[in-house]
N, C-alpha and C positions, 0 to 999 in steps of 0.2 A: 101651409106649414112646410118649410124646407126640410129635406132629408138630413139626418144626422151625419156629419162628416166622418168619413172612413179613412184612416191614415195607416200606411205601412211604416213601421219604425225599424230600421236596420241597426244592429247592435254595434257596428264598427269593429275595431280591433279588440278582441275579447281579452287580451292581456291588460288592457287599459281600464279606464273607469266607465266605459260605455254601458256594460250590463248593469252596474250599480246605479248610475244616474237614470237609466231607463226604468229600473225597478222603483226608484224613488218617485219618478214621474207618475208611474202607474198608481202609486198610493196617494197621489195628490188629488184632493177633491175637485179642484178646478179642471184638471185634466180629465178626470172621469166624467165631469159634466159637459166637457167641450166636444169629445169625439170618441169614436170606437177605434181602438188601436189593434193592429195586427203586427205582432213582433216577428221580425225576420232575422234569422241567424243560425248558428250551428247548435247542435245538441251539446249538452254539458257546458253551456256558457254561464251557468250560475243563475239562470232565469229561464222560465218556461218560454218556448217559442211556438208560434202558430204556423210559421213557414220555415221548415228546416232546410238549411243548406250545409250539408256535410256534418262533421262531428269534430269537436275539440277534444282531443284525447284526455281521458280522466287522469292519466299520468303518462310519462314517457315522452314521445316525440312532439313536444309543444314548441315547434320552431317558429321563428319570425316569418319565414316564407309561408308556412301553413296559416298563420294568423292573417297575413295579408291576402292570401288566396280566399279564405273564408269571408273576410271583410268585403272584398271585391264582389264575391258571389252574392252576398246579401244585398248589396246595392243593386246589382243587376236584377235580382229577383224582385226587389221593391219597385224598380222601374217597370219591369214587365207587368206587375200587378196594376200599376197606374195606367200603363198604355192599354191594358185589356179592359179597363174600367172597373176592376175589382176593388180598387181603392181610389179615393179622390185626390190624394196627395201623399208625399213621403217625407219622413223626418229621419235624418241620418245621424247616428252617434259618431264620434270622432274615429278616424282611422289614422294609421301611421304610414306616412308616405313612403318611407324606406321599405317597410314591410309590404306595402302594396306592390312596389316594384319587384321585390323578391318573390312575391306570389304570382308574378306573371302579368301584372297589369301595368303597362307602360304609360301611365298618366301621372302628372304631378299631384293630383288630388281629385276630390269629388267633382269639382266643377268641370274639369276636362273629361272625366269619365262620363258624366251625365250628358255632356254635349255630344260625345262620340256615340253613346248608346241611343240617343234620340235623333241625331242628325240635325239638331237645331242650333242656331247662333244664340249663345247665352251670355249673360253677364253676372259677375259675382258681386252681390250687394251685402253689406253688413248694415243691419237696421236696428236702431234703438228707438222704440216708439213710445216707451213709457216715460212721461216727463218727470223731472226731478228738479231740485233747487239749482243744481249745476247745469242742467240741460232742460230748460223750460219747454222746448219744442223738439219734435223728433229729429234725429240725425240719421240720414241714410247716405252711405258711402258706396259708390260703385267703382270697380277697378277697370280701367281701360286695358291694362296688361296685368296678368296674374302671377303665376309662379315661375318667374324667370330671373336670372342673375341681373343685378343692377347694371352691369356693363352692357347688357343687351337691350335695356329699355330704350335708349335713343334710336335703335334700329327697328324695334318692334312697335314703337309708339308712332303710328302713321295716321294719315287722314282717315283711312278706312277703319282702323281700329277705334278711333275716337267717334266717328259717325255711327259705327255699329253699336258701340256702348251707349251712346245717347239714344238711338232709336229703340233699343231693347229696354232701356231704363224708362223712357217716356211711355212706352206701351205698358210696362209693368206697373208704373205708378197709376196709370189710368185704370187698368183692368183689375189689378190685385189690391191696390190701396185706395181706390175710389177717388183719386185726385184728377179732376177733369182737365185742368190746365196746369200741368206740372211746371214748377220753377226749378230749372236745373242750372247748376254752376259748374264750370270747368276749373279744376285746380291746376295751377301752373306747374311746370317741370322744374324750373330753376329758381334760386332764391330771388325774392322780390320780383317774380315774373320776368327775370332777366335784366331788370333795371335798364331798359332801353338798349339792350345788347351788351351791357357791361359784363353780365354773368351768363351769357349764352344767348343765341338768337332763336332757339327753338320756339319759345313762346310767341315771338313776333311773327316768325315765318311759317309755323305749323299750327300751333294751338289757337292763336287768335283767328286766323282764317277758317279753321274747322269750327270754332265756336259760332262764328257768324253764319256759316253754311248750315249748321245744325239748329240755329236759332236758340242758343243757350247763352248764359252770361259768362263773362270771363275772357281769358284766364285770369284768376285771382291768385295772389300768393298763398302758399300753403299755411303760413302762420296766421292768416286771418279768415280764410274762406270757411273753415269748419266752425269757427266761433260765430260767424255770421249765420251759418245754417242753423246752429243751435239756438240762435236768437230769433229764428223764424223767417229769415230772408229767402231761404231756398228749401225746396222739398227734397233735393238730393244733390250730392256733389260727385262729379266724375273725377277720380284720382288717377294720375298718369301711371303710377306704379304701386306695387303691393304695400310696401311698408309705410309710405306717407299716408295712405288711406287707412290701413289697419291700425297704425299707431294712434291716429286721431280718435277713432271710434272706441278703441279699447281703453284709452285713457279716460274718455268721457263716460263709458258705460260697460266696462268689463263685467261679465257675469250676467248681464241682462240683455246684451245685444244678441241678434240672431243673424246667422248667415242665410241669405235667400238667393237661390239661383233663378234669376229672371230669364225669360225666354223659352222655358220649357212648356210643353202642353199641359202640365199639371204643376201645382206648387211644390217646391222642395225647400225645406228649411233644415238648419243644423245649429248646434251650439257654437258659441264664439271662441271656443278653446280646443285644445288638442286632447290626446289620449291620456296624458298625465300618468305615464307608466310608473313613475316614482312613488305615487301615493295610492295606486290601485289596490283594492282589497283591504284598506286600512280604515275605512269609514270616514275618510276626510273629504271625499269628493262633494262639491257643491252642485246640486242638480238644477239650480236656478235657470241657467241658460237653456238646458234641455226642456224644462217646463215651459219657458217662454217660446221656445221653438215650436213645441206642439200647439200651444195656444195660438200663436200667430198663423201657423199653417191651417188650423181649423177656422180661424177668422177669414183667411183668404178664400178657403173653400166656400164658406157661407156667403161671402160677398159675390163670388162667381155664380153661385146658385141663384141668388136674388136677381142678378142682372142677365141671366141666360134665358 
């Protein structure tokens, strides 16, 4: 009998919906059956914490910078617990990127912070694994470049970034999702994959050679490759930049998709949405993606336990 998964759950930005969706997840029978959770965050966050990092003032100086500092510290503590073997994986509630910067963490988001904290090459995946009428097969989208301006994509989308994303994705699909021979597609950069150079040469001169070298399919136009994946042609799609990949999966499965950081020495998952500061504390937050994040992280832990 495999050990019960132990997961650290960071509360994210406590001004947002993180604490309430974590509380809702804790009350869910599926979550309680799936794993033992250790909540990481500041005192006075509106939910009991097992690992305290600082204190959110009961009143007074509740600044954006403090919220970002506490959110970053909670992620660091969760990572340290995982690296020490105290937990098997981590689940992170949403943080606010501007607040994170104001709090002294010079990272665009969780993915880059996790990469720096662990010293590992990582890849950001959004995974929707529960089939539906609109999506009969899992859709997994991995970003070759993450949180950068669109104008910088042609400069940062290189052979090396594509090959790294493919390698991390292939290993993650094998080890974390149990797919022995992953079928990976590369999404094109330009409309119609450049249409023979009419709309840009990057797909012919950069993406196609990288795809051949990495032994993946493509590049295929963005307006068809994700549909093909949802119909079962591919196990994952590498997207060249943030919005083309995120838009595809969020239209297909918003609220049930899960953010997975591939390449870490432990599984990390997160909801597919942000802090929702505008509805925090109003009882409107949907915990579905947080619940899915915990369940998927626990599934990955169990799969790793069975194969180790």
